[in-house]
N, CA, C and O atoms as a GROMACS GRO file, in nm:
protein
  296
    1MET      N    1   1.800   7.027   2.677
    1MET     CA    2   1.678   7.110   2.697
    1MET      C    3   1.543   7.013   2.688
    1MET      O    4   1.452   7.020   2.771
    2ARG      N    5   1.544   6.930   2.586
    2ARG     CA    6   1.421   6.846   2.555
    2ARG      C    7   1.399   6.768   2.680
    2ARG      O    8   1.284   6.747   2.719
    3GLY      N    9   1.508   6.720   2.749
    3GLY     CA   10   1.482   6.625   2.867
    3GLY      C   11   1.402   6.706   2.979
    3GLY      O   12   1.310   6.656   3.045
    4ILE      N   13   1.447   6.839   2.993
    4ILE     CA   14   1.378   6.906   3.094
    4ILE      C   15   1.231   6.924   3.062
    4ILE      O   16   1.146   6.911   3.150
    5TRP      N   17   1.200   6.954   2.939
    5TRP     CA   18   1.076   6.984   2.897
    5TRP      C   19   0.981   6.853   2.905
    5TRP      O   20   0.862   6.852   2.938
    6TRP      N   21   1.057   6.748   2.868
    6TRP     CA   22   0.972   6.624   2.868
    6TRP      C   23   0.931   6.580   3.023
    6TRP      O   24   0.831   6.516   3.055
    7LEU      N   25   1.025   6.627   3.104
    7LEU     CA   26   1.008   6.592   3.242
    7LEU      C   27   0.890   6.673   3.302
    7LEU      O   28   0.806   6.619   3.373
    8MET      N   29   0.888   6.801   3.271
    8MET     CA   30   0.791   6.905   3.305
    8MET      C   31   0.652   6.838   3.248
    8MET      O   32   0.555   6.820   3.323
    9MET      N   33   0.652   6.806   3.121
    9MET     CA   34   0.531   6.762   3.061
    9MET      C   35   0.462   6.631   3.130
    9MET      O   36   0.342   6.612   3.150
   10SER      N   37   0.568   6.547   3.161
   10SER     CA   38   0.524   6.423   3.218
   10SER      C   39   0.479   6.432   3.360
   10SER      O   40   0.421   6.338   3.414
   11GLU      N   41   0.505   6.547   3.423
   11GLU     CA   42   0.449   6.571   3.556
   11GLU      C   43   0.300   6.625   3.538
   11GLU      O   44   0.218   6.604   3.627
   12VAL      N   45   0.268   6.690   3.429
   12VAL     CA   46   0.139   6.758   3.407
   12VAL      C   47   0.037   6.655   3.384
   12VAL      O   48  -0.077   6.661   3.431
   13VAL      N   49   0.088   6.543   3.297
   13VAL     CA   50  -0.017   6.454   3.257
   13VAL      C   51  -0.062   6.364   3.370
   13VAL      O   52   0.019   6.301   3.438
   14GLU      N   53  -0.192   6.359   3.389
   14GLU     CA   54  -0.240   6.266   3.502
   14GLU      C   55  -0.270   6.144   3.456
   14GLU      O   56  -0.326   6.127   3.347
   15ARG      N   57  -0.236   6.046   3.536
   15ARG     CA   58  -0.270   5.906   3.506
   15ARG      C   59  -0.420   5.882   3.490
   15ARG      O   60  -0.497   5.951   3.557
   16PRO      N   61  -0.468   5.786   3.402
   16PRO     CA   62  -0.621   5.766   3.409
   16PRO      C   63  -0.664   5.705   3.538
   16PRO      O   64  -0.585   5.636   3.602
   17VAL      N   65  -0.779   5.728   3.575
   17VAL     CA   66  -0.856   5.672   3.693
   17VAL      C   67  -0.876   5.536   3.679
   17VAL      O   68  -0.935   5.496   3.578
   18ALA      N   69  -0.836   5.456   3.762
   18ALA     CA   70  -0.854   5.306   3.737
   18ALA      C   71  -1.004   5.266   3.745
   18ALA      O   72  -1.090   5.322   3.814
   19SER      N   73  -1.022   5.156   3.660
   19SER     CA   74  -1.159   5.103   3.648
   19SER      C   75  -1.188   5.047   3.796
   19SER      O   76  -1.098   5.008   3.870
   20PRO      N   77  -1.319   5.049   3.829
   20PRO     CA   78  -1.350   4.985   3.960
   20PRO      C   79  -1.396   4.844   3.955
   20PRO      O   80  -1.440   4.786   4.053
   21CYS      N   81  -1.383   4.790   3.834
   21CYS     CA   82  -1.422   4.642   3.794
   21CYS      C   83  -1.344   4.555   3.894
   21CYS      O   84  -1.223   4.560   3.917
   22VAL      N   85  -1.435   4.476   3.948
   22VAL     CA   86  -1.365   4.364   4.057
   22VAL      C   87  -1.390   4.216   4.004
   22VAL      O   88  -1.379   4.119   4.079
   23SER      N   89  -1.426   4.204   3.862
   23SER     CA   90  -1.443   4.094   3.798
   23SER      C   91  -1.548   3.994   3.832
   23SER      O   92  -1.542   3.874   3.807
   24ILE      N   93  -1.663   4.070   3.902
   24ILE     CA   94  -1.787   3.998   3.923
   24ILE      C   95  -1.892   4.061   3.850
   24ILE      O   96  -1.965   4.144   3.905
   25CYS      N   97  -1.906   4.025   3.722
   25CYS     CA   98  -1.977   4.092   3.615
   25CYS      C   99  -2.126   4.034   3.614
   25CYS      O  100  -2.147   3.936   3.543
   26ALA      N  101  -2.216   4.083   3.677
   26ALA     CA  102  -2.351   4.045   3.672
   26ALA      C  103  -2.444   4.164   3.683
   26ALA      O  104  -2.418   4.255   3.762
   27LEU      N  105  -2.542   4.165   3.614
   27LEU     CA  106  -2.630   4.297   3.614
   27LEU      C  107  -2.757   4.253   3.700
   27LEU      O  108  -2.809   4.142   3.696
   28ASP      N  109  -2.793   4.353   3.773
   28ASP     CA  110  -2.912   4.334   3.842
   28ASP      C  111  -3.034   4.369   3.775
   28ASP      O  112  -3.018   4.381   3.653
   29GLU      N  113  -3.160   4.390   3.821
   29GLU     CA  114  -3.288   4.414   3.750
   29GLU      C  115  -3.278   4.570   3.702
   29GLU      O  116  -3.354   4.607   3.612
   30GLN      N  117  -3.189   4.660   3.758
   30GLN     CA  118  -3.181   4.791   3.700
   30GLN      C  119  -3.047   4.794   3.599
   30GLN      O  120  -2.988   4.900   3.579
   31ASP      N  121  -3.015   4.702   3.552
   31ASP     CA  122  -2.883   4.689   3.465
   31ASP      C  123  -2.771   4.761   3.539
   31ASP      O  124  -2.700   4.840   3.476
   32ILE      N  125  -2.751   4.741   3.660
   32ILE     CA  126  -2.625   4.785   3.735
   32ILE      C  127  -2.539   4.671   3.782
   32ILE      O  128  -2.592   4.575   3.838
   33CYS      N  129  -2.416   4.675   3.762
   33CYS     CA  130  -2.327   4.552   3.790
   33CYS      C  131  -2.323   4.535   3.938
   33CYS      O  132  -2.292   4.628   4.013
   34THR      N  133  -2.352   4.427   3.975
   34THR     CA  134  -2.332   4.379   4.118
   34THR      C  135  -2.193   4.390   4.176
   34THR      O  136  -2.177   4.404   4.297
   35GLY      N  137  -2.093   4.385   4.092
   35GLY     CA  138  -1.967   4.392   4.151
   35GLY      C  139  -1.907   4.533   4.165
   35GLY      O  140  -1.849   4.572   4.266
   36CYS      N  141  -1.927   4.611   4.048
   36CYS     CA  142  -1.854   4.754   4.068
   36CYS      C  143  -1.965   4.854   4.095
   36CYS      O  144  -1.930   4.964   4.139
   37GLN      N  145  -2.086   4.833   4.076
   37GLN     CA  146  -2.203   4.924   4.098
   37GLN      C  147  -2.207   5.018   3.974
   37GLN      O  148  -2.261   5.126   3.998
   38ARG      N  149  -2.164   5.002   3.855
   38ARG     CA  150  -2.169   5.079   3.750
   38ARG      C  151  -2.303   5.042   3.665
   38ARG      O  152  -2.350   4.928   3.674
   39THR      N  153  -2.357   5.132   3.592
   39THR     CA  154  -2.464   5.098   3.508
   39THR      C  155  -2.407   5.051   3.363
   39THR      O  156  -2.294   5.087   3.330
   40VAL      N  157  -2.479   4.979   3.287
   40VAL     CA  158  -2.432   4.924   3.155
   40VAL      C  159  -2.378   5.044   3.079
   40VAL      O  160  -2.273   5.037   3.014
   41ALA      N  161  -2.453   5.155   3.089
   41ALA     CA  162  -2.397   5.279   2.987
   41ALA      C  163  -2.254   5.335   3.055
   41ALA      O  164  -2.166   5.378   2.981
   42GLU      N  165  -2.238   5.333   3.189
   42GLU     CA  166  -2.112   5.373   3.240
   42GLU      C  167  -1.991   5.265   3.199
   42GLU      O  168  -1.882   5.304   3.155
   43ILE      N  169  -2.023   5.137   3.218
   43ILE     CA  170  -1.932   5.037   3.180
   43ILE      C  171  -1.898   5.066   3.039
   43ILE      O  172  -1.778   5.086   3.017
   44GLY      N  173  -1.987   5.073   2.933
   44GLY     CA  174  -1.958   5.102   2.815
   44GLY      C  175  -1.886   5.222   2.760
   44GLY      O  176  -1.822   5.209   2.656
   45ARG      N  177  -1.892   5.337   2.820
   45ARG     CA  178  -1.838   5.462   2.809
   45ARG      C  179  -1.709   5.461   2.879
   45ARG      O  180  -1.626   5.533   2.823
   46TRP      N  181  -1.663   5.396   2.994
   46TRP     CA  182  -1.544   5.402   3.059
   46TRP      C  183  -1.429   5.426   2.994
   46TRP      O  184  -1.355   5.513   3.038
   47GLY      N  185  -1.398   5.364   2.896
   47GLY     CA  186  -1.273   5.384   2.806
   47GLY      C  187  -1.259   5.512   2.744
   47GLY      O  188  -1.148   5.553   2.710
   48ARG      N  189  -1.383   5.590   2.722
   48ARG     CA  190  -1.379   5.714   2.666
   48ARG      C  191  -1.396   5.818   2.744
   48ARG      O  192  -1.404   5.930   2.694
   49MET      N  193  -1.405   5.798   2.886
   49MET     CA  194  -1.422   5.907   2.971
   49MET      C  195  -1.296   5.974   3.006
   49MET      O  196  -1.189   5.913   2.999
   50ASP      N  197  -1.304   6.105   3.047
   50ASP     CA  198  -1.179   6.170   3.115
   50ASP      C  199  -1.194   6.139   3.252
   50ASP      O  200  -1.287   6.071   3.297
   51ASN      N  201  -1.085   6.198   3.332
   51ASN     CA  202  -1.077   6.160   3.465
   51ASN      C  203  -1.183   6.206   3.556
   51ASN      O  204  -1.223   6.143   3.654
   52ASP      N  205  -1.233   6.341   3.510
   52ASP     CA  206  -1.345   6.402   3.590
   52ASP      C  207  -1.466   6.321   3.572
   52ASP      O  208  -1.539   6.301   3.669
   53GLU      N  209  -1.492   6.276   3.463
   53GLU     CA  210  -1.608   6.188   3.442
   53GLU      C  211  -1.601   6.067   3.530
   53GLU      O  212  -1.693   6.034   3.605
   54ARG      N  213  -1.480   5.996   3.516
   54ARG     CA  214  -1.467   5.877   3.592
   54ARG      C  215  -1.472   5.886   3.730
   54ARG      O  216  -1.520   5.793   3.794
   55ARG      N  217  -1.425   5.995   3.791
   55ARG     CA  218  -1.450   6.017   3.929
   55ARG      C  219  -1.582   6.036   3.974
   55ARG      O  220  -1.620   5.994   4.083
   56ALA      N  221  -1.667   6.111   3.875
   56ALA     CA  222  -1.808   6.125   3.905
   56ALA      C  223  -1.864   5.988   3.899
   56ALA      O  224  -1.947   5.959   3.985
   57VAL      N  225  -1.834   5.904   3.814
   57VAL     CA  226  -1.894   5.781   3.807
   57VAL      C  227  -1.862   5.685   3.940
   57VAL      O  228  -1.947   5.607   3.984
   58LEU      N  229  -1.743   5.698   3.990
   58LEU     CA  230  -1.692   5.634   4.122
   58LEU      C  231  -1.774   5.700   4.226
   58LEU      O  232  -1.813   5.627   4.317
   59LYS      N  233  -1.809   5.830   4.231
   59LYS     CA  234  -1.886   5.865   4.335
   59LYS      C  235  -2.031   5.816   4.340
   59LYS      O  236  -2.091   5.800   4.447
   60ARG      N  237  -2.086   5.793   4.216
   60ARG     CA  238  -2.226   5.743   4.191
   60ARG      C  239  -2.213   5.600   4.233
   60ARG      O  240  -2.304   5.555   4.303
   61CYS      N  241  -2.113   5.520   4.201
   61CYS     CA  242  -2.088   5.383   4.243
   61CYS      C  243  -2.099   5.376   4.387
   61CYS      O  244  -2.179   5.302   4.445
   62HIS      N  245  -2.010   5.460   4.448
   62HIS     CA  246  -2.018   5.458   4.608
   62HIS      C  247  -2.164   5.485   4.662
   62HIS      O  248  -2.203   5.412   4.752
   63GLU      N  249  -2.236   5.569   4.621
   63GLU     CA  250  -2.355   5.605   4.664
   63GLU      C  251  -2.457   5.493   4.634
   63GLU      O  252  -2.550   5.480   4.714
   64ARG      N  253  -2.450   5.414   4.532
   64ARG     CA  254  -2.524   5.305   4.493
   64ARG      C  255  -2.500   5.196   4.591
   64ARG      O  256  -2.594   5.131   4.636
   65ALA      N  257  -2.375   5.174   4.625
   65ALA     CA  258  -2.329   5.074   4.723
   65ALA      C  259  -2.373   5.091   4.858
   65ALA      O  260  -2.406   4.995   4.927
   66LEU      N  261  -2.375   5.228   4.904
   66LEU     CA  262  -2.435   5.273   5.028
   66LEU      C  263  -2.595   5.230   5.033
   66LEU      O  264  -2.645   5.158   5.120
   67GLU      N  265  -2.662   5.288   4.925
   67GLU     CA  266  -2.802   5.271   4.910
   67GLU      C  267  -2.842   5.113   4.927
   67GLU      O  268  -2.940   5.070   4.988
   68ALA      N  269  -2.744   5.040   4.857
   68ALA     CA  270  -2.791   4.885   4.855
   68ALA      C  271  -2.753   4.820   4.985
   68ALA      O  272  -2.793   4.705   5.008
   69GLY      N  273  -2.674   4.888   5.077
   69GLY     CA  274  -2.637   4.816   5.185
   69GLY      C  275  -2.520   4.739   5.168
   69GLY      O  276  -2.497   4.657   5.256
   70LEU      N  277  -2.427   4.749   5.058
   70LEU     CA  278  -2.316   4.681   5.040
   70LEU      C  279  -2.197   4.725   5.127
   70LEU      O  280  -2.111   4.649   5.170
   71ILE      N  281  -2.203   4.860   5.148
   71ILE     CA  282  -2.091   4.919   5.231
   71ILE      C  283  -2.162   5.007   5.328
   71ILE      O  284  -2.274   5.056   5.311
   72MET      N  285  -2.072   5.024   5.449
   72MET     CA  286  -2.137   5.100   5.554
   72MET      C  287  -2.082   5.243   5.540
   72MET      O  288  -1.970   5.258   5.490
   73GLN      N  289  -2.155   5.353   5.584
   73GLN     CA  290  -2.095   5.489   5.579
   73GLN      C  291  -2.002   5.493   5.702
   73GLN      O  292  -2.035   5.450   5.813
   74ALA      N  293  -1.885   5.549   5.672
   74ALA     CA  294  -1.772   5.563   5.770
   74ALA      C  295  -1.807   5.675   5.879
   74ALA      O  296  -1.727   5.702   5.968
   0.00000   0.00000   0.00000
């Protein structure tokens, strides 16, 4: 019975949202990483964020990249 319970619980646990780090770590004048578009505060807190917070950061990173002209709107 423990095997079934473990299987059920492992399906409920969500994997952590991956870091957007691309190993190009340089900050611009606004303290935003030019590689991943996260702020210094977001980078520092990433390891303590839950997945909802991480997804919100990824959305802001995408918006920053659009505003900076680094990516084009699809």
